[in-house]
A tleap script that builds the chain and sets N, CA, C and O, in Angstrom:
source leaprc.protein.ff14SB
mol = sequence {
  NMET LYS ILE LEU ILE ALA LYS THR GLU PHE
  PHE GLU ILE ASN VAL ASP LYS GLU LEU ASN
  ARG LEU TYR LEU LEU ASN GLU GLY MET TRP
  LYS SER ALA ASP ALA LEU ARG ILE TYR VAL
  ILE GLU ILE LYS ASP SER LEU SER TYR MET
  GLY ALA ASN PHE SER VAL LEU LEU ASP ASN
  SER LYS LEU LEU PRO MET SER GLN GLU VAL
  GLN ARG LYS ILE ILE PHE PRO VAL THR ALA
  MET ILE GLN GLN ALA GLY VAL GLY LYS THR
  ALA VAL ILE LEU PRO GLU GLU ASP VAL ALA
  GLU ILE MET VAL GLU LEU ASN VAL SER ARG
  LEU LYS LYS ASN ASP LYS GLU ILE ASN SER
  PHE SER THR ILE ASP GLU ALA GLU PHE TRP
  LEU ASP HIE GLU ILE GLU CILE
}
set mol.1.N position { -7.087 12.939 -2.696 }
set mol.1.CA position { -7.119 12.275 -4.027 }
set mol.1.C position { -6.037 11.292 -4.330 }
set mol.1.O position { -4.856 11.632 -4.254 }
set mol.2.N position { -6.423 9.999 -4.695 }
set mol.2.CA position { -5.544 8.923 -4.926 }
set mol.2.C position { -4.751 9.308 -6.110 }
set mol.2.O position { -5.203 9.956 -7.054 }
set mol.3.N position { -3.402 8.823 -5.992 }
set mol.3.CA position { -2.526 8.844 -7.071 }
set mol.3.C position { -2.075 7.276 -7.287 }
set mol.3.O position { -1.667 6.588 -6.352 }
set mol.4.N position { -2.179 6.874 -8.425 }
set mol.4.CA position { -1.804 5.553 -8.807 }
set mol.4.C position { -0.147 5.454 -8.912 }
set mol.4.O position { 0.470 6.196 -9.675 }
set mol.5.N position { 0.358 4.701 -8.271 }
set mol.5.CA position { 1.873 4.403 -8.294 }
set mol.5.C position { 2.168 3.239 -8.972 }
set mol.5.O position { 3.209 3.285 -9.628 }
set mol.6.N position { 1.512 2.157 -9.001 }
set mol.6.CA position { 1.815 0.964 -9.796 }
set mol.6.C position { 0.558 0.190 -10.051 }
set mol.6.O position { -0.311 0.242 -9.180 }
set mol.7.N position { 0.356 -0.494 -11.086 }
set mol.7.CA position { -0.795 -1.640 -11.295 }
set mol.7.C position { -0.408 -2.726 -12.106 }
set mol.7.O position { -0.051 -2.531 -13.268 }
set mol.8.N position { -0.449 -4.015 -11.534 }
set mol.8.CA position { 0.033 -5.056 -12.355 }
set mol.8.C position { -1.031 -6.113 -12.155 }
set mol.8.O position { -1.955 -5.972 -11.354 }
set mol.9.N position { -0.847 -7.242 -12.968 }
set mol.9.CA position { -1.949 -8.245 -12.566 }
set mol.9.C position { -1.957 -8.782 -11.113 }
set mol.9.O position { -2.871 -9.516 -10.738 }
set mol.10.N position { -1.004 -8.441 -10.344 }
set mol.10.CA position { -0.932 -9.151 -9.018 }
set mol.10.C position { -1.230 -8.201 -7.841 }
set mol.10.O position { -1.537 -8.564 -6.706 }
set mol.11.N position { -1.086 -6.830 -8.308 }
set mol.11.CA position { -1.201 -5.636 -7.089 }
set mol.11.C position { -1.515 -4.328 -7.832 }
set mol.11.O position { -1.225 -4.034 -8.991 }
set mol.12.N position { -2.095 -3.695 -7.019 }
set mol.12.CA position { -2.181 -2.158 -7.409 }
set mol.12.C position { -1.818 -1.264 -6.002 }
set mol.12.O position { -2.223 -1.489 -4.862 }
set mol.13.N position { -1.016 -0.293 -6.421 }
set mol.13.CA position { -0.599 0.651 -5.196 }
set mol.13.C position { -0.989 2.073 -5.504 }
set mol.13.O position { -0.622 2.635 -6.536 }
set mol.14.N position { -1.709 2.617 -4.625 }
set mol.14.CA position { -2.288 3.975 -4.669 }
set mol.14.C position { -1.751 4.711 -3.468 }
set mol.14.O position { -1.557 3.981 -2.496 }
set mol.15.N position { -1.457 6.030 -3.304 }
set mol.15.CA position { -1.373 6.872 -2.150 }
set mol.15.C position { -2.489 8.092 -2.280 }
set mol.15.O position { -2.877 8.585 -3.339 }
set mol.16.N position { -2.862 8.417 -1.088 }
set mol.16.CA position { -3.643 9.622 -0.969 }
set mol.16.C position { -2.808 10.533 -0.079 }
set mol.16.O position { -2.638 10.215 1.098 }
set mol.17.N position { -2.254 11.695 -0.597 }
set mol.17.CA position { -1.280 12.588 0.266 }
set mol.17.C position { -2.128 13.229 1.355 }
set mol.17.O position { -1.731 13.297 2.518 }
set mol.18.N position { -3.377 13.724 0.927 }
set mol.18.CA position { -4.220 14.469 1.827 }
set mol.18.C position { -4.572 13.553 3.083 }
set mol.18.O position { -4.594 14.038 4.215 }
set mol.19.N position { -4.813 12.370 2.868 }
set mol.19.CA position { -5.329 11.456 3.848 }
set mol.19.C position { -4.166 10.818 4.689 }
set mol.19.O position { -4.310 10.252 5.773 }
set mol.20.N position { -2.919 11.016 3.967 }
set mol.20.CA position { -1.756 10.289 4.336 }
set mol.20.C position { -1.804 8.868 4.536 }
set mol.20.O position { -1.345 8.289 5.521 }
set mol.21.N position { -2.452 8.265 3.433 }
set mol.21.CA position { -2.831 6.866 3.209 }
set mol.21.C position { -2.286 6.181 2.052 }
set mol.21.O position { -2.219 6.655 0.918 }
set mol.22.N position { -1.867 4.922 2.455 }
set mol.22.CA position { -1.294 4.077 1.332 }
set mol.22.C position { -2.166 2.969 0.965 }
set mol.22.O position { -2.441 2.235 1.914 }
set mol.23.N position { -2.643 2.673 -0.093 }
set mol.23.CA position { -3.696 1.767 -0.436 }
set mol.23.C position { -2.873 0.609 -1.447 }
set mol.23.O position { -2.196 0.793 -2.458 }
set mol.24.N position { -3.210 -0.546 -0.779 }
set mol.24.CA position { -2.615 -1.726 -1.479 }
set mol.24.C position { -3.586 -2.785 -1.651 }
set mol.24.O position { -4.193 -3.369 -0.753 }
set mol.25.N position { -3.673 -2.975 -2.926 }
set mol.25.CA position { -4.723 -4.213 -3.347 }
set mol.25.C position { -3.864 -5.298 -3.947 }
set mol.25.O position { -3.238 -5.153 -4.996 }
set mol.26.N position { -3.873 -6.427 -3.194 }
set mol.26.CA position { -3.081 -7.505 -3.603 }
set mol.26.C position { -4.237 -8.466 -4.124 }
set mol.26.O position { -5.380 -8.484 -3.669 }
set mol.27.N position { -3.771 -9.226 -5.107 }
set mol.27.CA position { -4.756 -10.188 -5.762 }
set mol.27.C position { -4.021 -11.400 -6.513 }
set mol.27.O position { -2.855 -11.287 -6.891 }
set mol.28.N position { -4.783 -12.579 -6.708 }
set mol.28.CA position { -4.236 -13.626 -7.456 }
set mol.28.C position { -3.315 -14.579 -6.574 }
set mol.28.O position { -3.281 -14.534 -5.345 }
set mol.29.N position { -2.673 -15.331 -7.261 }
set mol.29.CA position { -1.830 -16.455 -6.617 }
set mol.29.C position { -0.301 -15.812 -6.799 }
set mol.29.O position { 0.180 -15.632 -7.918 }
set mol.30.N position { 0.281 -15.545 -5.782 }
set mol.30.CA position { 1.762 -15.164 -5.650 }
set mol.30.C position { 2.565 -16.232 -5.500 }
set mol.30.O position { 2.747 -16.679 -4.368 }
set mol.31.N position { 3.177 -16.817 -6.617 }
set mol.31.CA position { 3.924 -18.077 -6.464 }
set mol.31.C position { 5.340 -17.837 -6.373 }
set mol.31.O position { 6.001 -18.512 -5.584 }
set mol.32.N position { 5.905 -16.916 -7.117 }
set mol.32.CA position { 7.367 -16.671 -7.349 }
set mol.32.C position { 7.792 -15.341 -6.829 }
set mol.32.O position { 7.311 -14.312 -7.304 }
set mol.33.N position { 8.748 -15.319 -5.794 }
set mol.33.CA position { 9.283 -14.136 -5.389 }
set mol.33.C position { 9.891 -13.175 -6.502 }
set mol.33.O position { 9.747 -11.954 -6.561 }
set mol.34.N position { 10.622 -14.017 -7.396 }
set mol.34.CA position { 11.281 -13.272 -8.640 }
set mol.34.C position { 10.303 -12.325 -9.320 }
set mol.34.O position { 10.553 -11.168 -9.657 }
set mol.35.N position { 9.048 -13.037 -9.488 }
set mol.35.CA position { 8.071 -12.204 -10.217 }
set mol.35.C position { 7.581 -10.863 -9.472 }
set mol.35.O position { 7.207 -9.822 -10.010 }
set mol.36.N position { 7.671 -11.130 -8.196 }
set mol.36.CA position { 7.160 -9.934 -7.413 }
set mol.36.C position { 8.035 -8.930 -6.825 }
set mol.36.O position { 7.653 -8.061 -6.042 }
set mol.37.N position { 9.563 -9.136 -7.355 }
set mol.37.CA position { 10.507 -8.222 -6.697 }
set mol.37.C position { 10.175 -6.705 -6.993 }
set mol.37.O position { 10.662 -5.859 -6.244 }
set mol.38.N position { 9.339 -6.304 -8.087 }
set mol.38.CA position { 8.786 -5.056 -8.459 }
set mol.38.C position { 8.025 -4.408 -7.345 }
set mol.38.O position { 8.101 -3.217 -7.042 }
set mol.39.N position { 7.221 -5.393 -6.718 }
set mol.39.CA position { 6.476 -4.998 -5.635 }
set mol.39.C position { 7.174 -4.185 -4.523 }
set mol.39.O position { 6.703 -3.125 -4.111 }
set mol.40.N position { 8.262 -4.700 -4.079 }
set mol.40.CA position { 9.156 -4.037 -3.170 }
set mol.40.C position { 9.513 -2.706 -3.584 }
set mol.40.O position { 9.447 -1.713 -2.859 }
set mol.41.N position { 9.888 -2.729 -4.764 }
set mol.41.CA position { 10.522 -1.463 -5.432 }
set mol.41.C position { 9.432 -0.392 -5.421 }
set mol.41.O position { 9.703 0.757 -5.071 }
set mol.42.N position { 8.168 -0.763 -5.812 }
set mol.42.CA position { 7.040 0.315 -5.906 }
set mol.42.C position { 6.583 0.449 -4.477 }
set mol.42.O position { 5.992 1.513 -4.294 }
set mol.43.N position { 6.676 -0.273 -3.474 }
set mol.43.CA position { 6.096 0.166 -2.111 }
set mol.43.C position { 7.317 1.062 -1.642 }
set mol.43.O position { 6.968 2.026 -0.961 }
set mol.44.N position { 8.418 0.964 -1.825 }
set mol.44.CA position { 9.439 1.779 -1.401 }
set mol.44.C position { 9.309 3.163 -2.006 }
set mol.44.O position { 9.506 4.152 -1.300 }
set mol.45.N position { 8.966 3.279 -3.365 }
set mol.45.CA position { 8.748 4.504 -3.958 }
set mol.45.C position { 7.511 5.098 -3.243 }
set mol.45.O position { 7.552 6.252 -2.816 }
set mol.46.N position { 6.347 4.277 -3.100 }
set mol.46.CA position { 5.014 4.888 -2.650 }
set mol.46.C position { 5.264 5.494 -1.082 }
set mol.46.O position { 4.659 6.495 -0.698 }
set mol.47.N position { 6.135 4.833 -0.310 }
set mol.47.CA position { 6.448 5.379 0.910 }
set mol.47.C position { 7.043 6.873 0.891 }
set mol.47.O position { 6.861 7.601 1.867 }
set mol.48.N position { 7.691 7.278 -0.133 }
set mol.48.CA position { 8.178 8.567 -0.186 }
set mol.48.C position { 7.217 9.572 -0.243 }
set mol.48.O position { 7.555 10.745 -0.084 }
set mol.49.N position { 5.819 9.191 -0.493 }
set mol.49.CA position { 4.851 10.151 -0.500 }
set mol.49.C position { 4.342 10.401 0.832 }
set mol.49.O position { 3.761 11.465 1.042 }
set mol.50.N position { 4.515 9.409 1.911 }
set mol.50.CA position { 3.768 9.311 3.142 }
set mol.50.C position { 4.509 10.220 4.210 }
set mol.50.O position { 5.739 10.263 4.247 }
set mol.51.N position { 3.789 10.869 4.985 }
set mol.51.CA position { 4.254 11.565 6.163 }
set mol.51.C position { 4.375 10.644 7.378 }
set mol.51.O position { 4.164 9.438 7.249 }
set mol.52.N position { 4.686 11.146 8.473 }
set mol.52.CA position { 4.741 10.434 9.706 }
set mol.52.C position { 3.286 10.099 10.111 }
set mol.52.O position { 2.330 10.855 9.943 }
set mol.53.N position { 3.243 8.860 10.669 }
set mol.53.CA position { 1.910 8.208 11.253 }
set mol.53.C position { 0.960 7.863 10.265 }
set mol.53.O position { -0.223 7.764 10.592 }
set mol.54.N position { 1.365 7.642 8.954 }
set mol.54.CA position { 0.617 7.323 7.809 }
set mol.54.C position { -0.369 6.216 8.186 }
set mol.54.O position { -0.160 5.535 9.189 }
set mol.55.N position { -1.472 6.014 7.382 }
set mol.55.CA position { -2.277 4.758 7.557 }
set mol.55.C position { -2.155 3.893 6.291 }
set mol.55.O position { -1.772 4.357 5.216 }
set mol.56.N position { -2.480 2.703 6.467 }
set mol.56.CA position { -2.496 1.847 5.461 }
set mol.56.C position { -3.854 1.146 5.125 }
set mol.56.O position { -4.392 0.636 6.108 }
set mol.57.N position { -4.450 1.030 4.056 }
set mol.57.CA position { -5.544 0.169 3.747 }
set mol.57.C position { -4.968 -1.021 2.745 }
set mol.57.O position { -4.583 -0.817 1.594 }
set mol.58.N position { -4.986 -2.285 3.406 }
set mol.58.CA position { -4.428 -3.343 2.610 }
set mol.58.C position { -5.712 -4.213 2.181 }
set mol.58.O position { -6.426 -4.684 3.067 }
set mol.59.N position { -5.977 -4.404 0.953 }
set mol.59.CA position { -7.012 -5.063 0.559 }
set mol.59.C position { -6.636 -6.411 0.037 }
set mol.59.O position { -6.165 -6.488 -1.098 }
set mol.60.N position { -6.790 -7.402 0.713 }
set mol.60.CA position { -6.381 -8.772 0.335 }
set mol.60.C position { -7.541 -9.736 0.037 }
set mol.60.O position { -7.454 -10.960 0.126 }
set mol.61.N position { -8.678 -9.024 -0.340 }
set mol.61.CA position { -9.883 -9.904 -0.389 }
set mol.61.C position { -9.757 -10.782 -1.641 }
set mol.61.O position { -10.476 -11.781 -1.641 }
set mol.62.N position { -9.035 -10.601 -2.618 }
set mol.62.CA position { -8.694 -11.422 -3.904 }
set mol.62.C position { -7.542 -12.022 -3.957 }
set mol.62.O position { -7.136 -12.531 -5.002 }
set mol.63.N position { -6.833 -12.040 -2.780 }
set mol.63.CA position { -5.577 -12.722 -2.930 }
set mol.63.C position { -5.788 -14.303 -2.489 }
set mol.63.O position { -6.543 -14.705 -1.604 }
set mol.64.N position { -5.016 -15.008 -3.244 }
set mol.64.CA position { -5.087 -16.310 -3.072 }
set mol.64.C position { -3.676 -16.758 -2.209 }
set mol.64.O position { -2.727 -16.010 -1.973 }
set mol.65.N position { -3.810 -18.183 -1.808 }
set mol.65.CA position { -2.512 -18.624 -0.966 }
set mol.65.C position { -1.197 -18.261 -1.762 }
set mol.65.O position { -1.126 -18.198 -2.989 }
set mol.66.N position { -0.207 -18.041 -0.907 }
set mol.66.CA position { 1.025 -17.734 -1.629 }
set mol.66.C position { 2.132 -18.644 -1.004 }
set mol.66.O position { 1.952 -19.212 0.073 }
set mol.67.N position { 3.132 -18.741 -1.633 }
set mol.67.CA position { 4.396 -19.608 -1.237 }
set mol.67.C position { 5.024 -19.077 -0.130 }
set mol.67.O position { 4.952 -17.873 0.116 }
set mol.68.N position { 5.732 -19.978 0.673 }
set mol.68.CA position { 6.464 -19.504 1.765 }
set mol.68.C position { 7.662 -18.714 1.281 }
set mol.68.O position { 8.142 -17.904 2.073 }
set mol.69.N position { 8.201 -18.845 0.094 }
set mol.69.CA position { 9.177 -18.159 -0.439 }
set mol.69.C position { 8.782 -16.744 -0.570 }
set mol.69.O position { 9.600 -15.859 -0.320 }
set mol.70.N position { 7.535 -16.465 -0.961 }
set mol.70.CA position { 7.012 -15.127 -1.325 }
set mol.70.C position { 6.876 -14.403 -0.022 }
set mol.70.O position { 7.259 -13.242 0.116 }
set mol.71.N position { 6.261 -15.189 1.036 }
set mol.71.CA position { 6.086 -14.564 2.266 }
set mol.71.C position { 7.503 -14.110 2.725 }
set mol.71.O position { 7.675 -12.936 3.054 }
set mol.72.N position { 8.468 -14.962 2.753 }
set mol.72.CA position { 9.750 -14.644 3.255 }
set mol.72.C position { 10.691 -13.620 2.627 }
set mol.72.O position { 11.451 -12.883 3.256 }
set mol.73.N position { 10.536 -13.673 1.263 }
set mol.73.CA position { 11.198 -12.788 0.435 }
set mol.73.C position { 10.709 -11.398 0.121 }
set mol.73.O position { 11.399 -10.385 0.007 }
set mol.74.N position { 9.211 -11.539 -0.016 }
set mol.74.CA position { 8.628 -10.193 -0.444 }
set mol.74.C position { 7.685 -9.618 0.743 }
set mol.74.O position { 7.784 -8.436 1.073 }
set mol.75.N position { 6.792 -10.470 1.355 }
set mol.75.CA position { 5.850 -9.984 2.427 }
set mol.75.C position { 6.528 -9.531 3.561 }
set mol.75.O position { 6.174 -8.419 3.954 }
set mol.76.N position { 7.509 -10.159 4.265 }
set mol.76.CA position { 8.235 -9.879 5.402 }
set mol.76.C position { 8.919 -8.610 5.319 }
set mol.76.O position { 8.720 -7.669 6.087 }
set mol.77.N position { 9.891 -8.626 4.171 }
set mol.77.CA position { 10.567 -7.179 3.941 }
set mol.77.C position { 9.623 -6.033 3.637 }
set mol.77.O position { 9.943 -4.909 4.024 }
set mol.78.N position { 8.501 -6.213 2.986 }
set mol.78.CA position { 7.718 -5.128 2.750 }
set mol.78.C position { 7.019 -4.689 4.017 }
set mol.78.O position { 6.905 -3.489 4.268 }
set mol.79.N position { 6.548 -5.622 4.821 }
set mol.79.CA position { 5.999 -5.222 6.199 }
set mol.79.C position { 7.021 -4.428 7.012 }
set mol.79.O position { 6.718 -3.379 7.583 }
set mol.80.N position { 8.195 -4.946 7.043 }
set mol.80.CA position { 9.186 -4.269 7.896 }
set mol.80.C position { 9.478 -2.862 7.295 }
set mol.80.O position { 9.430 -1.916 8.080 }
set mol.81.N position { 9.746 -2.645 6.118 }
set mol.81.CA position { 9.786 -1.390 5.471 }
set mol.81.C position { 8.522 -0.408 5.702 }
set mol.81.O position { 8.731 0.805 5.688 }
set mol.82.N position { 7.443 -0.817 5.877 }
set mol.82.CA position { 6.364 -0.051 6.107 }
set mol.82.C position { 6.396 0.262 7.567 }
set mol.82.O position { 6.150 1.421 7.903 }
set mol.83.N position { 6.679 -0.664 8.500 }
set mol.83.CA position { 6.740 -0.398 9.877 }
set mol.83.C position { 7.900 0.773 10.048 }
set mol.83.O position { 7.637 1.816 10.647 }
set mol.84.N position { 9.122 0.533 9.511 }
set mol.84.CA position { 10.294 1.445 9.516 }
set mol.84.C position { 10.047 2.808 9.088 }
set mol.84.O position { 10.763 3.745 9.444 }
set mol.85.N position { 8.863 2.949 8.196 }
set mol.85.CA position { 8.755 4.117 7.532 }
set mol.85.C position { 7.636 5.197 8.539 }
set mol.85.O position { 7.284 6.355 8.315 }
set mol.86.N position { 7.335 4.405 9.525 }
set mol.86.CA position { 6.302 5.195 10.513 }
set mol.86.C position { 4.939 4.963 10.475 }
set mol.86.O position { 4.176 5.864 10.825 }
set mol.87.N position { 4.464 3.758 10.056 }
set mol.87.CA position { 2.959 3.434 9.912 }
set mol.87.C position { 2.312 3.733 11.165 }
set mol.87.O position { 2.862 3.422 12.222 }
set mol.88.N position { 1.122 4.346 11.138 }
set mol.88.CA position { 0.321 4.491 12.366 }
set mol.88.C position { -0.796 3.408 12.393 }
set mol.88.O position { -0.561 2.406 13.068 }
set mol.89.N position { -1.925 3.489 11.770 }
set mol.89.CA position { -2.893 2.534 11.718 }
set mol.89.C position { -2.920 1.710 10.269 }
set mol.89.O position { -2.717 2.248 9.181 }
set mol.90.N position { -3.192 0.393 10.458 }
set mol.90.CA position { -3.338 -0.454 9.185 }
set mol.90.C position { -4.659 -1.233 9.386 }
set mol.90.O position { -4.975 -1.835 10.412 }
set mol.91.N position { -5.322 -1.138 8.340 }
set mol.91.CA position { -6.680 -1.907 8.032 }
set mol.91.C position { -6.473 -2.986 7.092 }
set mol.91.O position { -5.890 -2.755 6.033 }
set mol.92.N position { -6.876 -4.091 7.364 }
set mol.92.CA position { -6.585 -5.271 6.385 }
set mol.92.C position { -7.997 -5.999 6.063 }
set mol.92.O position { -8.720 -6.494 6.928 }
set mol.93.N position { -8.264 -5.980 4.683 }
set mol.93.CA position { -9.371 -6.663 4.165 }
set mol.93.C position { -8.879 -7.975 4.029 }
set mol.93.O position { -7.863 -8.201 3.373 }
set mol.94.N position { -9.653 -9.039 4.715 }
set mol.94.CA position { -9.245 -10.458 4.672 }
set mol.94.C position { -9.644 -11.049 3.372 }
set mol.94.O position { -10.696 -10.753 2.805 }
set mol.95.N position { -8.688 -11.978 2.874 }
set mol.95.CA position { -9.070 -12.638 1.701 }
set mol.95.C position { -10.370 -13.596 1.735 }
set mol.95.O position { -10.769 -13.995 2.829 }
set mol.96.N position { -10.956 -13.924 0.687 }
set mol.96.CA position { -12.245 -14.663 0.519 }
set mol.96.C position { -11.821 -16.164 0.697 }
set mol.96.O position { -12.593 -16.928 1.276 }
set mol.97.N position { -10.520 -16.644 0.179 }
set mol.97.CA position { -10.237 -17.927 0.355 }
set mol.97.C position { -9.662 -18.157 1.669 }
set mol.97.O position { -8.823 -17.409 2.170 }
set mol.98.N position { -10.192 -19.354 2.301 }
set mol.98.CA position { -9.821 -19.765 3.736 }
set mol.98.C position { -8.486 -19.877 4.048 }
set mol.98.O position { -7.980 -19.353 5.040 }
set mol.99.N position { -7.791 -20.665 3.087 }
set mol.99.CA position { -6.198 -20.782 3.438 }
set mol.99.C position { -5.422 -19.377 3.345 }
set mol.99.O position { -4.558 -19.058 4.162 }
set mol.100.N position { -5.790 -18.630 2.344 }
set mol.100.CA position { -5.052 -17.245 2.392 }
set mol.100.C position { -5.687 -16.477 3.428 }
set mol.100.O position { -5.002 -15.496 3.717 }
set mol.101.N position { -6.782 -16.572 4.110 }
set mol.101.CA position { -7.264 -15.745 5.152 }
set mol.101.C position { -6.483 -16.247 6.425 }
set mol.101.O position { -6.071 -15.469 7.285 }
set mol.102.N position { -6.337 -17.440 6.466 }
set mol.102.CA position { -5.384 -17.930 7.704 }
set mol.102.C position { -4.047 -17.376 7.647 }
set mol.102.O position { -3.510 -17.014 8.694 }
set mol.103.N position { -3.374 -17.259 6.380 }
set mol.103.CA position { -1.959 -16.802 6.212 }
set mol.103.C position { -2.065 -15.248 6.505 }
set mol.103.O position { -1.160 -14.716 7.146 }
set mol.104.N position { -3.047 -14.572 6.094 }
set mol.104.CA position { -3.129 -13.202 6.429 }
set mol.104.C position { -3.113 -12.835 7.884 }
set mol.104.O position { -2.380 -12.011 8.430 }
set mol.105.N position { -4.114 -13.640 8.458 }
set mol.105.CA position { -4.532 -13.549 9.970 }
set mol.105.C position { -3.313 -13.721 10.762 }
set mol.105.O position { -3.097 -12.922 11.673 }
set mol.106.N position { -2.441 -14.730 10.505 }
set mol.106.CA position { -1.061 -14.960 11.111 }
set mol.106.C position { -0.302 -13.629 11.155 }
set mol.106.O position { 0.104 -13.166 12.221 }
set mol.107.N position { -0.111 -12.992 9.909 }
set mol.107.CA position { 0.637 -11.983 9.857 }
set mol.107.C position { 0.294 -10.831 10.372 }
set mol.107.O position { 1.101 -9.951 10.671 }
set mol.108.N position { -1.115 -10.752 10.531 }
set mol.108.CA position { -1.845 -9.640 11.461 }
set mol.108.C position { -1.601 -9.879 12.848 }
set mol.108.O position { -1.256 -8.951 13.580 }
set mol.109.N position { -1.737 -10.940 13.233 }
set mol.109.CA position { -1.497 -11.067 14.736 }
set mol.109.C position { 0.131 -10.982 15.157 }
set mol.109.O position { 0.512 -10.648 16.279 }
set mol.110.N position { 0.966 -11.328 14.104 }
set mol.110.CA position { 2.362 -11.088 14.302 }
set mol.110.C position { 2.766 -9.539 14.407 }
set mol.110.O position { 3.704 -9.057 15.043 }
set mol.111.N position { 1.783 -8.871 13.594 }
set mol.111.CA position { 2.046 -7.279 13.581 }
set mol.111.C position { 1.405 -6.728 15.002 }
set mol.111.O position { 1.878 -5.726 15.539 }
set mol.112.N position { 0.475 -7.338 15.478 }
set mol.112.CA position { -0.161 -6.812 16.822 }
set mol.112.C position { 0.704 -7.088 17.829 }
set mol.112.O position { 0.649 -6.310 18.781 }
set mol.113.N position { 1.563 -8.060 17.895 }
set mol.113.CA position { 2.603 -8.342 18.853 }
set mol.113.C position { 3.670 -7.167 19.010 }
set mol.113.O position { 4.214 -6.819 20.058 }
set mol.114.N position { 3.853 -6.617 17.695 }
set mol.114.CA position { 4.845 -5.469 17.567 }
set mol.114.C position { 4.091 -4.035 18.098 }
set mol.114.O position { 4.656 -2.953 17.933 }
set mol.115.N position { 3.026 -4.118 18.620 }
set mol.115.CA position { 2.393 -2.884 19.244 }
set mol.115.C position { 1.958 -1.913 18.056 }
set mol.115.O position { 1.853 -0.691 18.169 }
set mol.116.N position { 1.719 -2.658 16.889 }
set mol.116.CA position { 1.117 -1.865 15.853 }
set mol.116.C position { -0.287 -1.835 15.858 }
set mol.116.O position { -0.953 -2.817 16.186 }
set mol.117.N position { -0.851 -0.589 15.456 }
set mol.117.CA position { -2.424 -0.452 15.607 }
set mol.117.C position { -2.821 -1.083 14.259 }
set mol.117.O position { -2.614 -0.398 13.257 }
set mol.118.N position { -3.394 -2.369 14.104 }
set mol.118.CA position { -3.893 -3.097 13.127 }
set mol.118.C position { -5.165 -3.840 13.387 }
set mol.118.O position { -5.284 -4.439 14.456 }
set mol.119.N position { -6.103 -3.854 12.520 }
set mol.119.CA position { -7.247 -4.650 12.698 }
set mol.119.C position { -7.669 -5.164 11.279 }
set mol.119.O position { -7.240 -4.600 10.272 }
set mol.120.N position { -8.526 -6.259 11.206 }
set mol.120.CA position { -8.896 -6.746 10.034 }
set mol.120.C position { -10.536 -6.561 10.029 }
set mol.120.O position { -11.285 -6.518 11.004 }
set mol.121.N position { -10.883 -6.459 8.530 }
set mol.121.CA position { -12.199 -6.221 8.251 }
set mol.121.C position { -12.801 -7.018 7.094 }
set mol.121.O position { -12.104 -7.697 6.339 }
set mol.122.N position { -14.083 -6.907 6.994 }
set mol.122.CA position { -14.624 -7.627 5.776 }
set mol.122.C position { -14.866 -6.808 4.715 }
set mol.122.O position { -14.984 -7.380 3.632 }
set mol.123.N position { -14.990 -5.414 4.737 }
set mol.123.CA position { -15.277 -4.596 3.625 }
set mol.123.C position { -14.312 -3.397 3.707 }
set mol.123.O position { -13.670 -3.113 4.718 }
set mol.124.N position { -14.274 -2.740 2.575 }
set mol.124.CA position { -13.283 -1.527 2.491 }
set mol.124.C position { -13.908 -0.393 3.245 }
set mol.124.O position { -13.216 0.376 3.912 }
set mol.125.N position { -15.475 -0.258 3.126 }
set mol.125.CA position { -16.195 0.800 4.012 }
set mol.125.C position { -15.762 0.665 5.413 }
set mol.125.O position { -15.337 1.630 6.049 }
set mol.126.N position { -15.870 -0.597 5.933 }
set mol.126.CA position { -15.520 -0.663 7.444 }
set mol.126.C position { -14.153 -0.349 7.773 }
set mol.126.O position { -13.882 0.254 8.811 }
set mol.127.N position { -13.182 -0.762 6.862 }
set mol.127.CA position { -11.875 -0.338 7.047 }
set mol.127.C position { -11.712 1.250 6.996 }
set mol.127.O position { -11.230 1.864 7.948 }
set mol.128.N position { -12.057 1.754 6.057 }
set mol.128.CA position { -12.055 3.241 5.717 }
set mol.128.C position { -12.350 4.133 7.059 }
set mol.128.O position { -11.631 4.949 7.636 }
set mol.129.N position { -13.726 3.654 7.351 }
set mol.129.CA position { -14.201 4.289 8.683 }
set mol.129.C position { -13.423 4.024 9.951 }
set mol.129.O position { -13.514 4.825 10.882 }
set mol.130.N position { -12.737 3.054 10.034 }
set mol.130.CA position { -11.902 2.770 11.266 }
set mol.130.C position { -10.663 3.685 11.163 }
set mol.130.O position { -10.246 4.287 12.152 }
set mol.131.N position { -10.048 3.784 9.879 }
set mol.131.CA position { -8.809 4.436 9.643 }
set mol.131.C position { -9.377 5.942 9.814 }
set mol.131.O position { -8.546 6.718 10.285 }
set mol.132.N position { -10.392 6.383 9.574 }
set mol.132.CA position { -10.558 7.825 9.495 }
set mol.132.C position { -11.206 8.255 10.931 }
set mol.132.O position { -11.474 9.445 11.099 }
set mol.133.N position { -11.440 7.392 11.882 }
set mol.133.CA position { -11.965 7.842 13.202 }
set mol.133.C position { -11.059 7.157 14.212 }
set mol.133.O position { -10.298 6.213 14.000 }
set mol.134.N position { -11.292 7.838 15.406 }
set mol.134.CA position { -10.509 7.189 16.709 }
set mol.134.C position { -11.483 6.291 17.214 }
set mol.134.O position { -12.384 6.725 17.933 }
set mol.135.N position { -11.402 5.014 16.902 }
set mol.135.CA position { -12.346 3.881 17.382 }
set mol.135.C position { -11.562 2.824 17.973 }
set mol.135.O position { -10.574 2.383 17.386 }
set mol.136.N position { -11.919 2.407 19.049 }
set mol.136.CA position { -11.219 1.076 19.786 }
set mol.136.C position { -11.968 -0.041 19.201 }
set mol.136.O position { -13.197 0.013 19.169 }
set mol.137.N position { -11.402 -0.933 18.791 }
set mol.137.CA position { -11.964 -2.413 18.365 }
set mol.137.C position { -11.588 -3.359 19.276 }
set mol.137.O position { -11.921 -4.534 19.119 }
savepdb mol mol.pdb
quit
């Protein structure tokens, strides 16, 4: 059962303790790192619910391109925090906006270089299925 951790106009964070899964929905245009500092705090809080080898479903389907400042000050630290917390598999729903999709794909390829089990998908159903089963893609 999902537990809502935080919801703003830019993101929604849920956890499912039974599935040991973190759900992140990111949307809109993330322009300022200062406006998104709460995101880092809420992610840290949500990780306290997760056990070892947890999974992440990251829905970026409604995310618009973001500034380099936001990537450097918010996205990179959050990604490192999730990795250090012991993430197992991560499924990413790609943005509909072409420029945002390219940015997300670059981050996905960077994570794959770190031997993290991560794949991108077009729908939440595909992503959930992959997270729930031992499937090689």
